[in-house]
C-alpha positions as CSV (number, residue, x, y, z in Angstrom):
1,M,62.1,-154.4,20.9
2,V,62.6,-151.4,23.1
3,R,59.6,-149.8,24.9
4,V,59.5,-146.1,25.6
5,N,56.8,-144.7,27.9
6,H,56.3,-141.0,27.3
7,D,53.5,-138.5,27.7
8,G,50.9,-141.3,28.5
9,Q,51.9,-143.3,25.4
10,A,53.8,-146.6,25.1
11,L,56.0,-146.7,22.0
12,E,57.8,-149.8,20.8
13,V,60.9,-149.6,18.6
14,A,63.0,-152.3,16.9
15,T,66.6,-151.3,17.3
16,Y,70.0,-152.8,17.0
17,G,73.1,-151.2,18.5
18,S,71.6,-147.8,19.3
19,T,71.7,-145.8,22.4
20,V,69.0,-144.4,24.6
21,S,69.6,-140.9,23.3
22,G,69.5,-142.2,19.7
23,I,66.1,-143.9,20.3
24,L,64.6,-140.8,21.8
25,E,65.9,-138.7,18.9
26,Q,64.5,-141.2,16.5
27,L,61.1,-140.8,18.1
28,G,61.3,-137.0,18.2
29,I,61.4,-136.9,22.0
30,S,63.5,-134.0,23.3
31,T,65.9,-134.6,26.2
32,E,66.0,-130.9,27.1
33,G,64.2,-129.3,30.1
34,D,63.1,-130.8,33.4
35,L,62.9,-134.6,32.7
36,R,63.5,-137.8,34.5
37,I,64.7,-140.5,32.2
38,S,65.0,-144.0,33.7
39,Q,68.0,-145.0,31.7
40,S,71.3,-143.2,31.1
41,L,71.3,-141.4,27.7
42,D,74.5,-143.1,26.6
43,S,73.4,-146.6,27.6
44,A,73.3,-149.2,24.8
45,T,69.8,-150.5,24.1
46,Y,68.8,-154.1,24.3
47,D,65.8,-156.3,23.6
48,G,63.2,-155.8,26.3
49,M,64.6,-152.5,27.6
50,V,62.0,-150.1,29.0
51,I,62.7,-146.4,29.0
52,D,60.5,-144.1,31.1
53,V,60.6,-140.4,30.1
54,V,58.8,-138.3,32.7
55,A,58.3,-134.5,32.2
56,L,58.5,-132.5,35.5
57,T,56.7,-129.3,36.0
58,Y,56.5,-127.0,39.1
59,E,53.9,-124.5,40.2
60,T,53.5,-122.2,43.2
61,V,49.9,-122.0,44.3
62,E,48.0,-120.1,47.0
63,Y,44.9,-121.3,48.7
64,V,42.9,-121.0,52.0
65,R,42.3,-124.0,54.3
66,S,40.1,-124.2,57.3
67,E,41.5,-124.9,60.8
68,P,39.1,-126.9,63.0
69,Y,38.0,-125.8,66.4
70,Q,37.9,-127.8,69.6
71,T,35.0,-128.4,72.0
72,I,35.6,-127.6,75.6
73,Y,33.1,-129.0,78.2
74,C,32.4,-127.6,81.6
75,T,29.8,-128.5,84.3
76,D,26.8,-126.5,85.3
77,S,24.8,-127.4,88.4
78,T,21.7,-125.6,87.2
79,L,21.3,-128.0,84.3
80,A,19.6,-131.4,84.6
81,P,21.9,-134.4,84.5
82,G,22.9,-135.2,80.9
83,E,21.5,-131.8,79.6
84,E,23.9,-129.7,77.5
85,Q,23.9,-126.0,76.7
86,V,26.1,-124.3,74.1
87,L,27.7,-121.3,75.8
88,T,30.0,-120.3,72.9
89,P,29.5,-121.6,69.4
90,G,32.6,-123.0,67.7
91,Q,34.0,-121.3,64.6
92,E,36.6,-122.7,62.3
93,G,39.7,-120.7,61.6
94,S,41.2,-119.8,58.3
95,V,44.8,-120.2,57.1
96,H,46.3,-118.8,53.9
97,C,48.8,-121.3,52.5
98,T,51.5,-121.0,49.8
99,A,52.6,-124.3,48.4
100,R,55.0,-125.6,45.7
101,I,53.5,-128.4,43.5
102,T,55.5,-130.9,41.6
103,R,53.8,-132.7,38.6
104,E,55.0,-135.7,36.6
105,N,53.5,-135.8,33.1
106,G,50.8,-133.4,34.3
107,T,49.8,-135.4,37.4
108,E,50.5,-133.9,40.9
109,V,52.9,-136.1,42.8
110,S,53.9,-133.8,45.7
111,R,52.8,-130.6,47.4
112,T,55.1,-128.8,49.9
113,V,53.7,-126.0,52.0
114,T,56.3,-123.2,52.1
115,Q,54.3,-120.6,54.1
116,E,51.2,-120.4,56.2
117,R,49.6,-117.3,57.5
118,V,46.7,-117.3,60.0
119,L,43.8,-115.1,58.7
120,Y,41.4,-116.0,61.5
121,A,42.2,-118.1,64.6
122,P,39.6,-120.8,65.4
123,V,37.1,-120.1,68.2
124,N,36.7,-123.1,70.5
125,A,33.2,-124.2,71.4
126,V,32.2,-124.1,75.0
127,V,29.5,-126.5,76.1
128,A,28.0,-126.7,79.6
129,R,26.9,-130.1,80.9
130,G,24.5,-130.9,83.7
131,I,25.7,-133.0,86.7
132,D,24.0,-135.4,89.1
133,R,23.5,-133.0,92.0
134,S,22.4,-135.7,94.4
135,S,25.6,-137.7,94.0
136,K,27.7,-134.5,94.4
137,E,25.9,-133.4,97.5
138,Q,25.9,-136.9,99.0
139,A,29.7,-137.1,98.5
140,A,30.2,-133.6,100.0
141,T,28.0,-134.4,103.0
142,S,29.9,-137.6,103.7
143,Q,33.2,-135.7,103.6
144,A,31.9,-133.0,105.8
145,E,30.5,-135.4,108.4
146,G,33.8,-137.1,108.6
147,S,35.6,-133.8,109.2
148,G,33.0,-132.1,111.3
149,E,32.8,-129.1,108.9
150,A,29.7,-127.5,107.5
151,V,28.8,-128.3,103.9
152,R,29.1,-125.3,101.6
153,E,29.8,-124.7,97.9
154,T,32.2,-122.1,96.8
155,E,32.3,-120.2,93.5
156,P,35.6,-120.2,91.6
157,E,37.7,-117.0,91.7
158,P,37.1,-115.1,88.5
159,A,40.1,-115.0,86.1
160,S,42.0,-111.8,86.0
161,T,41.1,-109.7,83.0
162,T,43.8,-107.1,83.5
163,P,45.7,-106.9,80.2
164,A,49.4,-106.5,79.8
165,T,49.8,-102.7,79.7
166,E,51.9,-100.4,77.5
167,P,52.1,-96.9,78.9
168,A,50.6,-94.3,76.6
169,P,53.2,-92.2,74.8
170,S,54.0,-88.7,76.0
171,G,55.0,-86.3,73.1
172,N,57.2,-88.3,70.8
173,T,58.4,-90.8,73.4
174,F,56.9,-93.7,75.2
175,T,58.0,-96.2,77.8
176,T,58.0,-100.0,77.1
177,A,56.8,-102.5,79.6
178,S,60.4,-103.1,80.6
179,G,60.9,-99.4,81.4
180,E,62.9,-98.5,78.2
181,V,62.1,-95.0,76.8
182,L,61.9,-94.9,73.0
183,T,61.5,-92.1,70.6
184,Y,59.2,-92.4,67.6
185,S,58.5,-90.2,64.6
186,Q,55.1,-91.6,63.6
187,K,52.3,-93.8,65.1
188,L,50.1,-96.0,62.9
189,S,47.0,-98.0,63.6
190,V,47.1,-101.3,61.6
191,E,45.4,-104.7,61.2
192,A,47.9,-107.4,62.1
193,T,47.9,-111.1,61.1
194,A,50.5,-113.8,61.7
195,Y,52.6,-116.2,59.7
196,S,55.3,-118.8,60.2
197,C,57.9,-120.8,58.2
198,E,58.0,-123.5,60.9
199,G,59.9,-126.6,59.8
200,Y,62.0,-124.9,57.1
201,A,64.2,-121.9,56.4
202,G,62.2,-119.1,54.9
203,T,63.5,-116.1,53.0
204,T,61.9,-112.6,53.0
205,A,61.2,-110.4,50.0
206,T,64.4,-108.5,50.8
207,G,66.5,-111.6,50.9
208,T,66.9,-111.9,54.6
209,T,66.1,-115.0,56.7
210,A,62.5,-115.2,57.9
211,R,62.6,-114.8,61.7
212,Y,60.8,-113.2,64.7
213,G,61.0,-109.5,64.3
214,A,61.2,-109.5,60.5
215,I,57.7,-108.6,59.4
216,A,55.7,-108.2,56.2
217,V,54.4,-104.8,55.3
218,D,53.0,-102.8,52.3
219,P,56.3,-101.0,51.4
220,S,54.3,-98.1,50.0
221,V,53.1,-97.4,53.5
222,I,56.0,-98.7,55.6
223,P,59.3,-98.7,53.6
224,Y,61.6,-101.7,53.8
225,G,64.2,-101.3,56.5
226,T,61.9,-99.3,58.8
227,R,62.4,-100.1,62.5
228,M,59.2,-100.3,64.6
229,Y,57.8,-101.2,68.0
230,I,54.5,-103.0,67.9
231,V,51.8,-103.5,70.6
232,S,48.1,-104.5,70.3
233,D,45.7,-101.6,70.8
234,D,44.1,-103.2,73.9
235,G,47.5,-103.8,75.4
236,S,47.0,-107.5,75.6
237,Y,49.9,-108.4,73.3
238,I,53.3,-106.8,72.9
239,Y,55.2,-108.0,69.8
240,G,58.1,-105.6,70.5
241,Y,60.8,-104.5,68.1
242,A,60.4,-105.3,64.4
243,T,61.9,-104.4,61.0
244,A,60.1,-104.2,57.7
245,E,61.7,-106.9,55.6
246,D,58.9,-108.8,53.8
247,C,55.7,-108.3,51.9
248,G,52.7,-110.3,50.8
249,G,49.9,-110.2,48.2
250,A,47.3,-109.8,50.9
251,I,49.3,-107.2,52.9
252,Q,48.0,-103.9,51.4
253,G,47.6,-100.5,53.0
254,Y,47.6,-100.3,56.7
255,M,48.1,-104.1,57.3
256,I,51.1,-106.0,58.6
257,D,52.0,-109.7,58.9
258,L,53.9,-110.6,62.1
259,Y,56.4,-113.5,61.9
260,F,56.3,-116.1,64.6
261,D,58.6,-119.1,65.1
262,T,55.7,-121.6,65.4
263,L,52.2,-122.0,64.0
264,A,50.9,-122.4,67.6
265,E,52.0,-118.8,68.3
266,C,50.3,-117.7,65.0
267,Y,47.0,-119.3,66.1
268,A,47.3,-117.7,69.6
269,F,47.8,-114.3,68.0
270,G,45.1,-114.6,65.4
271,R,44.2,-111.2,64.0
272,R,44.4,-108.0,66.0
273,T,44.4,-104.2,65.7
274,C,47.8,-102.9,66.7
275,T,49.7,-99.7,67.1
276,V,53.0,-99.4,65.2
277,Y,55.5,-96.9,66.6
278,I,57.9,-95.9,63.8
279,L,61.2,-95.5,65.6
280,D,63.7,-92.7,65.0
């Protein structure tokens, strides 16, 4: 007896001197299409042989997954020891994923993510914790007594909030941060997101290799092949030179998707309003 496992059924056939292809033909099982057959089609059958016929199907799906946030703790001398106060609530990020699914006989066996695009970067939670002031002051007093210095507390220097600047354009020219003067024909205000093909070689809609500087656009707004220079409206981020080479289902109207080499860079960029200078 030869056993054939196909489409969730186990079929047994008595055969003498047949081949695997002959058995499958006898059972009306096609050998065309994407199949994985455990035995060679021209192999001679034998008593006790098991033939697995697995139908392979593939599907590309899109979905959105959440990106968890982290909690950062800091100390606050105005809080009681052990007391906590949330300074900034945490918020999960959102990532748009494109994946290729492989199914065997209708059951998913693998899922490979081919592209990820950050919709919203996660916002880390910031929590202040109270400290034991008596222990802190006692330690500070002991250290000061040993050195002969007066005891005092100092506030940390505030972090600089001065953004990276991009000089405002004059006429149809503007100067980059590096001092290069560029000529542009049009200036657009757009919403910019970020995506990456980290870990594999991606291909754009125009057939080029996905890479930094090759960005996704709505080609009805920014035609393929357009050269640009991109900077965030607040001047805090300069993407630089870019060419319109890709597109995306969610990139419609005055939206662009900036390519980065790593997902970490995508999360850092998040979603920003940017100015696009269409270069001559």
